[in-house]
N, C-alpha and C positions, 0 to 999 in steps of 0.2 A: 504493500500500500504506500509506504514511504517513497519507494522508487517510482511508483506510478504517479505520485503527486509531483515529484521533482520533474519527471519527464513531461507531464502535462503542463507545468509552468513554463518549461523550455519551449514547448510547441506553441503555447499561447504567445510568448514573446516573439517567436518567428513570424507568426501570423500578423501581429500588430506592426511589425517593422519589415514587412515584406519587401518594400523597395530597397531599403538599406541592406537587407540580407542578400538580395539579388546583386547589389553592387559589390558586396564582399565576395560573393561567389565568382563574379566576373573578374575582379582584380586578382583574386587568388588563382583562378584558372590561368590567366595570362602570365602572371609572375612565375608560377610553377612550371608552365610550359617552357618558358625561357630557361629555367633551371635544368629541366630535363634535356633540352636541346644542348645546353652547355656541357652537361655530363657526357652525352653521347658523342659530341664533337671531340672531347678529350679522349674518349675511348677509341674513336676512329683514328685519331692521330697516333695513339699508342699502337693500335693494330697495324696501321700502315707502316710505321717506323720499324716495328718488329719484323714484319714481312720482308721489307726491302733490305733490312740489315742482314738478313740471311742470304739474300740473293744479289745484292749490289757488289760490284767489283771495283778494285782499284786498277786503273789503266795507266801503264807506264808507256808513254808515247816516245818512240825513238825519233831521231832527227830525220827530216826529209829535206829535199832540195830547196824548199821554200821556208824552212824553219828559221826563226830569227832569235831564238833564245841564246843566252851566253854559252851554253854547252854545245851549240850547233855551229860554231864558227867554222869548223872543218867541213861542213856540208852534211850530206846523207850519212847516217850511222854506218860504220863499217862492221864487218863480221866479227872482228875482235871485240868491238864495243858491245855488240849484241851478246856475245858469249860471256863477257865480263858481267853484264847485268844478270844473265841467267845463273852464273856462278854465285853471284851475291844472293839471289833468291833461294838458291839451294844451300847456301851457307848455314852454319850453326846458329847465327844470330836471328835471321829472318824465317828460316824454315819452320820453327815451332809455332809461328804466328799464322802460317799459311795452310789452308785446307787443300787448295789446289791452284794451279796456275797453268796458263797456256800461252803460246806465242803465235801471233798472226803476222805473216810477212806483209811487206808493202803490196805485193801483187794480190794476195788474198784480201787485204783491206780495200784495195782498189776495186776488185770485183764486187765486193759487198757494198761499197759505196755506190757503184753504178746501179745495183739492184734497187737501192733506195731512191736515187735521184733520177734514174732513167738512162738509157743508152745514148740519148742525145748529147749527154755531157762527155762522151768518150773523146771527142775531138778537142774539148776544152781542158779536161783534167787528165793528167798522165799519172802513171803508177809511181814515178819518182817523187810526185808531189804529195803522196799519201803516206802517212806515218805507219811504219811497222809498230806493233803494239804488243806488250805483255799484259794479259788480263789475269788479275790475281784475286782469288776469293780468300778472304780472311776468316779465321775461326771467330774472331771478335772484330766486327766492323769498326768499333770505336778506336781500334789500333791503327787506323789508316794513316794517321799522322806519322807513325814510325816508318812506314814505307816511303812516304813523301820526303821525310828527312834523310832517309838512307840514300836516296837517289837525287837529292837536290844538288845541282851543280856538277853532276857526273857527266863527263864527256860522252856525247852520243845520245843523251837523254834530253828530249825537248821539254816535256812537262809530265807531271804526275797528277792525275785527276781521280778524285773519289766520286763515283757515280751517284752516291747518296746526296752529294751537294746539289745535284740538279733538282732534287725534290725539296730542298730547303725552302724555296719560295712558296711551295704549296703548303708545307707544314706551318710556315710563318703566317700565311693567309688564314689558315684554319685556326691557328692560335689567336690571332687578332679577332676573328669572328667569335671565338669562345669568350674572350674578354668582353666584347661588346654585349653578348648575350648575358653574361654574368652581371655586367653593370646595369643593364635594363632590368634584370630579374631582381637585383638588390633594391633598386628604386621602387619597383612595383610591390615587393614584399613589405617595404617600409610603408607604402601607401595602404596595403592590406592591413597591416598591424594598426595603423592609425584609424582606419575605417572600422575595424572590429571594435576598437576601444570606444569610438563615437557611437556605434550601434548599441553597445552594451549600456553606455550611460543614458542614451535616449530610452532604451527599454526599461531601465531602472527608474528613470524619472516618470515614465508613463504608469508604472506600478508602485509609485511611492506610498500610496495608501495601503496597499496589500503588504508592503514591506514593513510599514509602521505597525500594522496589526500583528505580523509575525513576531516582531520584536517584543510587543506587549505580552504575547502568550509564551514568551521564552524560547523562541526558535534560535538555534545557534547560528553564528555567522556562516559556518560552512554550509548549513542547510539553505540559507538565504542565497549564498553566492553560487552554489552548484548549478541551478537552472540557467543562470546568466552565462556561466562558463560553457555549459552544454550548447547554448545558442551559438556562440562563436565557433565551437568545435564542429557542430553540424554544418554550418555554412562553409567552413574551411574544408571539411571532408568532401562536400559536394564539389567544390572548386578543384580539390586535389584529384578526385576521381575523373573529372572532365579533363584536367591536364594530363593525367595518365593515359586516358583514351586518345587524346590528341597526339601524344608522343608515339603510342603504339600504331596509330593510323598513319602518322607521318613516316615512320620507319617502314611499314608494310607497303604503302603506296608510293611514297616519295623516294625511298632508298631502294627497296627490293624490286619494285615494279618499274621504276623510272631510271634512277641513276645507274644501277648495275647493268642496264641494257645500253646505256648511252655513253658511259665513261669507261672505256674498255681498259685503259692503262692502270686503273685501280682495280685489283682483283679481290681485295678483301674489304668488305663493308660490314658495319655493325648490323646485327639482325634483331629479330624479335626476342631472342634469348637475352641479349644485352638490354634491350628495352624493358623486358619484364623485371630485370634487376633494379631498374630505375624507379619502377612503380612504388614499391614500399618506401623508398627514400622520399619521393614527392609527398606521399600521404603522411609520412612521419613528420616532415618539415611543416606541412600545413597544420597538422594537429597540435604540434608543440607550440608553434607561433600563436595559433589561435587561443590555446589554453592559457598561455602566459599573458598575452595582451588582454584577453577578457578578464582573467583573474585580477590583474593589476588594475584595470579600469573599474571593476565593481568594488574592489577594496577601497580605492580612492574615493569613490562616490559615497560609500557607506560611512567613511570617516568625515566627509565634508559636513 
């Protein structure tokens, strides 16, 4: 009976302040949707980085006839210079860092380039203008700087490039987008907290006579406060559920049905499994913030 009375009081407050409750639901929904998007973007960045770290190579480009780096003053890399680089890769210092390596001659690189740009460039580009290249897979891609340092300034070496660097602009763009989503989410959550507090104070004011009667008959502060806290929690839960549904639908239709079919160079995308892990986080954030803000607002009102 006691629980039924508290629940009834909470539902009465929701009906009396329907417009404010709808506002709380909408603000909570928008803010937590941004929170979910930010979490999933960070998960996407981590997934992509882990995927490419296992597959990205460090490319050691040997000098060609058109190379202008300090190590290429003598022109195209000689056989001895190529053998020296191979010996260094097979040496006791670098070998433990390398999972596998391969060498592509200038002619092989030239034919591969023509496949990419078309046979029409055969009269413009010659084999001696294309770099022979060592392609190195590391056991730990974060050690790529060791390879770059080992061959920096070595005669016959044009440059050393970590293929993972080509993806840095994409990672940076996603990180910036994450920060923007977090910033908007924080602002909206602050608005939701303030709106919940205002809603609770209005609800308490509308029922000030009932509250006075409860105090006269000896009702405890906890009994008086609980219905108001439940009002804020109910509104926040609805907003949280809507945000969770928006995140799940966004991943299903936006990522799995759209992006995976149109962005082919990214082979690993977050899926519904990751999105499902975000759902309890969103609901938890909504409930905790609502309970804290509603409890603080009603306590301040009762003391006034």
